[in-house]
Every structure is written in structure tokens, then in C-alpha cells.
C-alpha positions as CSV (number, residue, x, y, z in Angstrom):
1,X,97.9,89.4,129.7
2,X,101.8,87.7,129.6
3,X,100.4,83.8,130.1
4,X,98.4,84.2,126.6
5,X,101.7,85.9,125.0
6,X,103.3,82.6,124.2
7,X,100.5,80.9,123.1
8,X,99.9,79.2,119.3
9,X,97.0,80.6,117.8
10,X,94.3,78.0,118.4
11,X,95.1,78.1,121.4
12,X,94.4,81.9,122.1
13,X,90.9,81.8,119.2
14,X,90.0,78.8,121.7
15,X,90.1,81.0,125.1
16,X,89.3,84.0,122.5
17,X,85.7,81.7,121.8
18,X,85.5,81.1,126.0
19,X,85.4,84.4,126.6
20,X,88.9,85.4,128.6
21,X,89.9,88.6,127.3
22,X,93.2,88.8,128.1
23,X,93.6,85.9,125.4
24,X,91.8,88.3,123.0
25,X,93.9,91.6,123.7
26,X,96.6,88.7,123.1
27,X,95.5,88.1,120.0
28,X,94.9,91.9,118.8
29,X,98.4,92.3,120.1
30,X,100.0,89.6,118.1
31,X,98.2,90.9,114.6
32,X,97.4,94.6,115.1
33,X,100.7,95.5,112.9
34,X,99.9,93.1,110.5
35,X,96.5,94.7,110.0
36,X,97.7,97.8,109.9
37,X,100.2,97.0,107.4
38,X,97.8,95.7,104.7
39,X,95.4,99.2,103.9
40,X,98.7,101.2,104.6
41,X,100.5,98.9,101.7
42,X,97.4,100.3,99.8
43,X,97.7,103.7,99.9
44,X,94.7,104.7,102.3
45,X,94.6,107.6,104.1
46,X,94.8,107.1,108.5
47,X,91.7,108.0,109.1
48,X,90.4,104.8,106.4
49,X,93.8,102.9,108.2
50,X,91.6,103.2,111.3
51,X,88.1,101.9,109.8
52,X,89.8,99.1,108.0
53,X,92.0,98.3,111.4
54,X,88.0,97.6,113.4
55,X,86.4,95.8,110.5
56,X,88.7,93.7,110.8
57,X,88.6,92.6,114.3
58,X,84.5,93.6,114.4
59,X,84.3,90.2,111.3
60,X,87.2,88.0,113.1
61,X,84.8,88.6,116.2
62,X,82.4,88.0,114.6
63,X,83.4,84.7,113.1
64,X,85.9,83.6,115.2
65,X,83.7,80.6,116.1
66,X,83.5,79.6,112.2
67,X,87.9,79.7,111.2
68,X,88.3,76.6,110.0
69,X,92.2,76.8,110.5
70,X,93.6,78.9,113.3
71,X,97.0,78.0,112.9
72,X,96.6,80.3,109.6
73,X,94.8,82.9,111.1
74,X,97.8,85.8,109.9
75,X,96.1,84.6,106.2
76,X,92.8,85.1,106.9
77,X,93.5,88.9,108.2
78,X,95.7,89.8,105.1
79,X,93.1,88.4,103.2
80,X,89.7,89.8,104.7
81,X,92.0,93.6,105.4
82,X,92.6,93.5,101.8
83,X,89.3,93.2,100.7
84,X,87.9,95.8,103.6
85,X,91.0,97.9,102.2
86,X,89.4,97.5,98.9
87,X,85.8,98.2,100.1
88,X,87.0,100.8,101.5
89,X,89.2,102.3,99.0
90,X,86.1,102.1,96.4
91,X,84.3,104.7,98.8
92,X,86.1,107.6,97.1
93,X,87.2,108.4,93.9
94,X,90.6,106.8,93.2
95,X,93.7,108.8,92.8
96,X,95.8,109.5,89.8
97,X,98.8,107.1,92.4
98,X,95.9,104.5,93.3
99,X,95.3,103.7,89.4
100,X,98.5,103.6,88.3
101,X,99.1,101.4,90.9
102,X,96.3,99.1,90.4
103,X,97.5,98.9,86.8
104,X,100.8,98.5,88.3
105,X,99.5,94.8,89.7
106,X,100.2,95.9,93.1
107,X,96.6,95.0,93.9
108,X,96.8,91.5,93.6
109,X,95.2,89.1,95.4
110,X,97.5,86.0,94.4
111,X,97.3,83.0,97.4
112,X,101.5,83.1,97.0
113,X,101.4,87.2,98.0
114,X,99.2,86.4,101.3
115,X,101.8,84.0,102.3
116,X,104.7,85.9,101.3
117,X,103.2,88.9,103.4
118,X,102.1,86.6,107.0
119,X,105.7,84.3,106.1
120,X,107.4,88.5,105.9
121,X,105.2,89.8,109.4
122,X,106.2,86.2,111.3
123,X,109.7,86.9,111.0
124,X,109.2,90.0,111.9
125,X,107.2,88.9,115.1
126,X,110.2,86.7,116.1
127,X,113.0,89.4,115.3
128,X,111.2,91.3,118.4
129,X,110.1,88.6,120.3
130,X,114.2,87.9,120.1
131,X,115.4,91.2,120.1
132,X,113.4,91.8,123.6
133,X,115.5,88.9,124.8
134,X,119.1,91.0,124.7
135,X,120.3,93.4,127.1
136,X,119.4,97.0,127.3
137,X,121.9,98.5,126.0
138,X,121.8,96.1,122.7
139,X,118.6,97.1,122.8
140,X,118.5,100.7,122.5
141,X,122.0,100.3,120.0
142,X,119.8,98.2,117.4
143,X,117.1,100.8,118.0
144,X,118.6,103.6,116.9
145,X,120.8,102.1,114.2
146,X,118.1,100.2,113.2
147,X,114.9,101.5,113.5
148,X,115.1,105.0,114.7
149,X,112.9,106.8,111.5
150,X,115.4,109.9,112.0
151,X,118.6,107.8,111.8
152,X,120.4,110.0,114.3
153,X,124.8,109.6,113.4
154,X,127.1,108.1,115.5
155,X,127.5,110.9,117.6
156,X,123.8,111.6,118.6
157,X,123.8,108.0,119.3
158,X,127.0,107.9,121.3
159,X,125.5,110.9,122.9
160,X,122.2,108.7,123.6
161,X,123.8,105.8,125.3
162,X,127.1,107.6,127.4
163,X,129.3,106.2,125.1
164,X,132.6,106.8,123.3
165,X,131.9,107.5,119.3
166,X,134.2,104.5,118.6
167,X,132.5,102.3,120.9
168,X,129.1,102.0,118.6
169,X,131.2,100.1,115.9
170,X,132.6,96.6,118.5
171,X,129.4,97.3,120.6
172,X,127.4,97.0,117.4
173,X,129.2,93.7,116.5
174,X,128.6,92.1,120.3
175,X,125.2,92.9,119.8
176,X,124.6,91.8,116.2
177,X,126.6,88.3,117.3
178,X,123.8,87.7,120.3
179,X,121.6,88.6,117.9
180,X,122.5,85.6,115.6
181,X,122.9,84.0,118.2
182,X,119.2,84.5,119.9
183,X,117.5,83.8,116.1
184,X,120.1,81.2,116.1
185,X,118.4,79.3,119.5
186,X,114.8,80.3,118.8
187,X,115.2,78.8,115.2
188,X,115.7,75.1,117.2
């Protein structure tokens, strides 16, 4: 699958239409978090999120050859996931919180918000790709500091990395510097 991971969306769609399973897997891997994010943001429960996820990918598979602009596939997936989420949410009675969210306009379908979601996802994907380029020690440190849902203490981080607590700050600065450099290099 590695050969497909760096391909453009257009190329992956072409390979998928030709029936290449690894290309489909690469496409799903690239956008699975984006597709999961939409129904979660709209407050669906775990079962409904799974239903939306499956329905979106089935719709893409069924309509793959009719996608007009494969480079805008992320936007297509966002819109499809939203529509499917709304369809699924109409199957059940809304909770008071969902009604309040809808009243507050959080169910917007504007093109701008779709573009924002895609841009945020692409930025997240770029950051994840760049993080993979860092050495294992930096990846672990940055994960523990910024991504671990348990928000471990410096003592816990120091123990996990076998370093003194006082070394976390300087290591963090070095790792963030490397990350910044990789991000700058990836823009070129």
C-alpha cells in the first residue's frame, strides 16, 4: 500500500476504478478520520457513526466513476457524510441538545464550512505525515505532550521516556524545532 499512499486523489480514484484494491485501501486510510469526524461533530452515537461511515464509502464506491473532480474528493466526502448523518439522525427522535444545536445553526451546509473542514483535515493529515518523519523519541514525546487523551504529568512522561523531568522542556523545544523545519520543508 505504500506505493499508493503518496498518490494524488485523482490517481487513486483512477486506480480504484480499474479495480486495484490497494488503491481503495489507501483512499479509505487517507479520508477515514474525516468521514468519522462529520457524524461525531453532529452528535450521532457510535452505532450511527459506524452506519454513516459505511454508507459514505458505499456511496463513493457506487459513484466513483461519476466523480467530476477527484482532487476535490475531500469536499465530496464531507458533503456526503453530512447528508448521510442528517438522514440517519432523522430516523430517531432528536434529543433536546440536538434540537438546541440545530437552532444555533451548527448544522450549516454552507460551502465555506465544507471547505474549512476539508482544509482542517488536510492540515491535520500534513501534520501527521510530518510527525512520521521525526525520530521515535520526538514522536513519543510530542504524542505524550499534545495528543495523549490522559494528559500525563511530566513525571509520567519522564518515566515513559526514561529521561529526567528537567530534560522534557529542552527536548520538547528541539522536537518542536524539528517539526517546524519539516513543516516548512513540506511546503516547498
